[in-house]
C-alpha positions, 0 to 999 in steps of 0.5 A: 499500500503506497503511502505519502508519509510514514513515521520514522521512529528513533529506534530506526535510527539506533538501528542504523548506527549499528551498521556500517556505511554500506549496510546503513545506506542499504537499510535506509533505502529499504525502510523508505521502500516499505514505508512509501510504497509498502513493498519489502525489496530484496536485501542482505539477510542482516538488513531483513532481520532488522526489518522484522522488527521496523515493519510492525511499527511502520504497519502500526503508524499507517493504520493509526493514520488512516483511522484519523482520516477516516474519522475526519470524513465522518465528522471527527470526534465530537467536541468536548464541553468546555468549562464555560459551557457548564456555567451557562446553565446555571446562569439560565437557571438564575434568569429564571428564577429572577423572573419567578419572583417578579410575577409572584410580587404582582400576585401578592400585591392582589392578595395584600388587598383581600387580607382579613382585618384580623391578619392585620390586627395580628401584625400590630404591636399593642405594647407601648413604651410606658403605661398610658390611658386609652385616651392618650394612644394614637388614633391608629392604636384605637382603631386596631384595638377597636377592631380587635375587639369587634372581632373577638368573641367577648361580649364586651364592646369597644365603647364600654371597655373604653369608658371603663378605663377612662372612668376608673382611670386605668393606665396600661402598657397593653390595652389588648391584653388588659382586655383579654385579661378582664374577660378571662377574669370575669366568671360571667359575660361583662354587660354594656352600661346599657344593659347594666342600666336596664337592669337596674331599673327593671330591679327598681320597678321590682322592689316597688311592686313587691312592697305594694308601692301605690304612686297615688299614696304620694301625690297628696290627693286621692281625688286627682286623677292620675295616670298610672303606668303598669309594669309587666314582669314578663 
């Protein structure tokens, strides 16, 4: 098999150095003839013996060269991934994660508009730095406290709690805690001032009726016509 090139190894030069000039020239010729044309020409016995160790090397180099040429026709070996190529993928992922929170922020803004009052109240801090009257707190504080009381399960209204705190007067660092404590310590549900006034009036009438109270005896004249208001205990 003819070839335009072949690989000359250093071992071939070492073999040629061991010969005299005539044999060295013969060896070079035989090597060239086999390397380029693939033919083993007639030579002296010693040159043939040396060629038996050189021929496998020449054949092996030609086989590797032919395989590389064939691979080049098929497109060659697939390119290796560069280190920078692997770094591109995390960057793409980072861009995706950046865009997702932005879309979620728009959804969160819409949700914030529909937040319940209870959640807003929980975020508000009712603790004050010093003890104060309820009337001395800010409007924001009173508004949040009123919203908390209105959403609680206790019967005591914000107006009643406010009035009782001012009448005593009571000073607290946390009126929310004070309200919860009042209702927790009360064995019976706390009644509003209107309910208390109504019960007092009802108890007073019951007392007069039970003692056979007659309003005519207190008018100074039995002949004077007086309109008596009857009271139904039911």
